[in-house]
C-alpha positions as CSV (number, residue, x, y, z in Angstrom):
1,M,32.2,2.2,-3.1
2,V,31.5,3.6,-6.0
3,K,28.3,6.3,-6.2
4,P,25.5,5.1,-8.5
5,K,24.9,7.4,-11.3
6,I,21.0,8.6,-10.9
7,T,18.9,11.0,-13.3
8,I,15.7,12.8,-12.0
9,I,13.6,12.4,-15.6
10,D,12.7,15.8,-16.4
11,T,9.1,15.1,-16.9
12,G,8.0,18.7,-17.2
13,C,5.3,18.3,-14.6
14,A,6.8,18.2,-11.0
15,N,8.9,20.0,-8.4
16,L,11.9,18.6,-8.1
17,S,13.5,20.0,-5.3
18,S,12.6,17.6,-2.7
19,V,13.6,14.8,-4.8
20,V,17.2,16.3,-5.1
21,Y,17.7,17.3,-1.6
22,A,16.0,13.9,-0.3
23,L,19.0,12.2,-2.6
24,K,21.4,14.7,-1.4
25,R,20.5,13.7,2.3
26,L,22.0,10.2,1.2
27,D,25.1,11.6,-0.3
28,I,24.0,11.2,-3.8
29,E,24.1,14.1,-6.4
30,P,21.5,13.5,-8.8
31,V,21.2,14.5,-12.9
32,I,18.0,16.3,-13.7
33,S,17.1,15.3,-17.5
34,N,15.4,14.0,-20.5
35,E,18.0,13.3,-23.1
36,K,18.2,10.5,-24.2
37,S,22.2,9.4,-24.0
38,V,21.9,10.6,-20.5
39,L,19.0,8.6,-19.2
40,L,20.2,5.2,-20.9
41,A,24.0,5.6,-19.2
42,S,22.1,6.2,-16.0
43,D,22.7,3.3,-13.1
44,K,19.0,4.2,-12.0
45,L,16.5,6.4,-12.7
46,I,13.4,8.5,-11.2
47,L,10.0,9.2,-13.1
48,P,8.3,12.0,-10.7
49,G,5.1,13.3,-11.3
50,V,2.9,16.2,-9.9
51,G,-0.6,17.2,-11.6
52,T,-3.0,15.7,-13.9
53,A,-2.3,12.2,-15.9
54,V,-3.3,14.3,-19.0
55,A,-0.6,16.9,-19.0
56,A,1.7,14.3,-17.3
57,M,1.3,12.0,-20.5
58,R,1.1,14.9,-23.2
59,N,4.4,16.4,-21.6
60,L,5.9,13.1,-22.0
61,A,4.7,12.6,-25.5
62,E,6.1,16.2,-26.8
63,R,9.8,15.0,-25.0
64,N,9.7,11.6,-26.8
65,L,9.9,9.8,-23.9
66,P,7.4,6.7,-23.6
67,E,9.7,4.5,-25.6
68,I,12.6,5.0,-24.1
69,I,11.3,5.1,-20.9
70,C,9.7,1.7,-21.4
71,A,12.6,0.2,-22.8
72,L,14.7,1.1,-19.5
73,E,16.6,-1.9,-18.7
74,K,18.2,-0.2,-15.8
75,P,16.0,0.2,-12.0
76,V,13.1,3.0,-11.9
77,L,11.3,4.0,-9.6
78,G,8.0,6.2,-10.0
79,I,7.2,8.6,-7.8
80,C,3.1,9.8,-7.1
81,L,2.1,10.8,-10.4
82,G,5.3,9.0,-12.0
83,M,4.2,5.9,-10.4
84,Q,0.8,6.3,-12.1
85,M,2.2,6.5,-15.6
86,L,3.4,3.1,-15.2
87,A,-0.2,1.6,-15.3
88,Q,-2.2,0.9,-18.6
89,Y,-5.1,3.1,-18.2
90,S,-5.9,6.0,-16.0
91,E,-9.5,7.6,-15.5
92,E,-8.2,10.9,-14.7
93,R,-9.6,11.9,-17.8
94,M,-10.3,16.1,-19.5
95,N,-13.9,15.6,-18.7
96,E,-16.5,12.6,-18.2
97,N,-16.8,12.3,-22.0
98,A,-13.5,12.1,-22.9
99,E,-12.1,8.2,-23.1
100,N,-9.5,7.1,-20.8
101,I,-6.0,8.7,-20.5
102,K,-3.3,5.8,-22.0
103,C,-0.4,5.5,-19.9
104,L,3.4,3.7,-20.4
105,G,1.7,0.1,-20.1
106,I,4.5,-1.0,-17.8
107,V,2.9,-2.8,-14.9
108,K,-0.8,-4.5,-14.4
109,G,-4.0,-2.2,-13.6
110,N,-5.6,1.0,-14.1
111,I,-5.4,4.2,-11.9
112,V,-9.0,4.9,-10.7
113,K,-10.8,7.3,-8.5
114,L,-10.4,6.5,-4.8
115,K,-13.9,5.4,-3.4
116,A,-13.4,6.8,0.0
117,D,-16.8,6.8,1.1
118,N,-16.7,9.9,3.5
119,L,-13.5,10.4,3.9
120,P,-12.3,13.9,2.2
121,L,-10.3,13.8,-1.2
122,P,-7.3,14.7,-1.7
123,H,-6.0,11.8,0.6
124,M,-3.6,13.7,1.8
125,G,-1.4,12.7,5.0
126,W,0.0,9.9,6.6
127,N,-0.8,6.4,6.3
128,R,0.1,3.0,7.2
129,V,1.4,0.9,3.9
130,N,2.1,-2.9,4.3
131,T,3.9,-5.1,1.9
132,I,2.0,-8.3,0.2
133,K,5.1,-9.6,-1.6
134,D,9.1,-9.2,-1.2
135,C,10.3,-6.4,-2.4
136,P,13.6,-4.7,-2.1
137,L,12.3,-1.2,-1.3
138,F,11.4,-2.8,2.3
139,N,14.7,-4.2,3.4
140,N,14.9,-3.2,7.2
141,I,11.3,-1.3,6.9
142,A,8.8,-2.8,9.6
143,Q,5.9,-3.4,8.1
144,G,3.0,-1.2,8.7
145,S,4.9,1.8,8.7
146,Y,3.8,5.3,7.4
147,F,4.2,7.2,4.6
148,Y,3.2,10.2,3.5
149,F,0.6,10.7,0.3
150,V,-1.0,13.2,-1.9
151,H,-3.6,12.0,-4.2
152,S,-6.9,11.5,-5.3
153,Y,-6.4,9.0,-7.9
154,A,-4.3,5.1,-7.3
155,L,-3.9,1.9,-8.7
156,E,-5.7,-0.7,-8.3
157,V,-4.3,-3.3,-6.5
158,S,-3.1,-6.1,-8.9
159,A,-0.8,-8.6,-9.8
160,D,2.1,-6.1,-9.9
161,S,1.3,-4.7,-6.5
162,A,4.0,-5.2,-3.4
163,A,2.6,-3.4,-1.3
164,T,-1.1,-1.5,-0.2
165,S,-2.4,1.1,2.1
166,N,-6.4,1.6,2.4
167,Y,-8.2,5.0,2.3
168,G,-11.7,4.3,2.1
169,E,-10.4,0.9,0.2
170,D,-7.1,-1.0,-0.2
171,F,-5.1,0.5,-3.2
172,T,-1.7,0.0,-4.1
173,A,0.7,1.3,-2.7
174,V,4.1,0.1,-4.5
175,V,4.3,-1.8,-7.5
176,Q,7.3,-3.7,-8.7
177,K,7.4,-5.5,-12.2
178,N,10.8,-6.6,-13.1
179,N,13.2,-3.5,-13.4
180,F,10.4,-1.1,-12.7
181,F,9.3,0.0,-9.3
182,G,6.5,2.7,-8.5
183,A,5.8,4.3,-4.9
184,Q,2.3,6.1,-4.3
185,F,3.5,7.8,-1.4
186,H,6.4,10.6,-1.3
187,P,9.3,8.6,-0.1
188,E,11.3,12.3,0.2
189,K,8.2,13.5,2.3
190,S,8.0,10.2,4.6
191,G,10.9,10.8,7.5
192,K,13.1,7.6,8.0
193,A,11.0,5.3,6.3
194,G,11.4,7.0,3.4
195,S,14.6,8.1,3.2
196,K,15.7,3.9,4.3
197,F,13.2,3.5,0.9
198,L,15.1,5.5,-1.2
199,E,18.8,4.0,0.1
200,N,17.0,0.5,-0.6
201,F,16.7,1.9,-4.2
202,I,19.5,3.7,-4.5
203,N,21.7,0.3,-3.3
204,L,19.9,-2.6,-5.5
């Protein structure tokens, strides 16, 4: 079986080492690039992100990536902030008077701050994920499996939500729209379930 060519999109706002190591454990040698020719020649792509939506979208724009990403027809997996960038808008703006941040607009719904009641933010640690529609990334993963989260903002539950989790309120844990997928959790830090999740993406 020929191994797929997987590229991690270099957004300039993520520590890529944990994703790289997770893929290597699955016998995949990923490429890291933001070059259009490399992205278009890939079989599958991963969009990572760490930090704020403001910085992440600015970095994408500086690298001329939004138009390229939106036009991709290969499977794309956004992780954490990378998933949030797939949404319409984000409330994670620079200050209260600033407008919401325009994201890539690929999936339905906006990124909102978690209403965590008396729970601390960020939401950090292991939490259950429940699928609400068929999604190939959950093949052979038990309903209610635990995954590792670190975030204060999340995609509201929308028509494109494939799985949810709860931290004071339900939020989208996994989103799916055509060839675009997103995980709010970090599969690369989520043990056996996370490894299987990545393996399912590789095998799409």
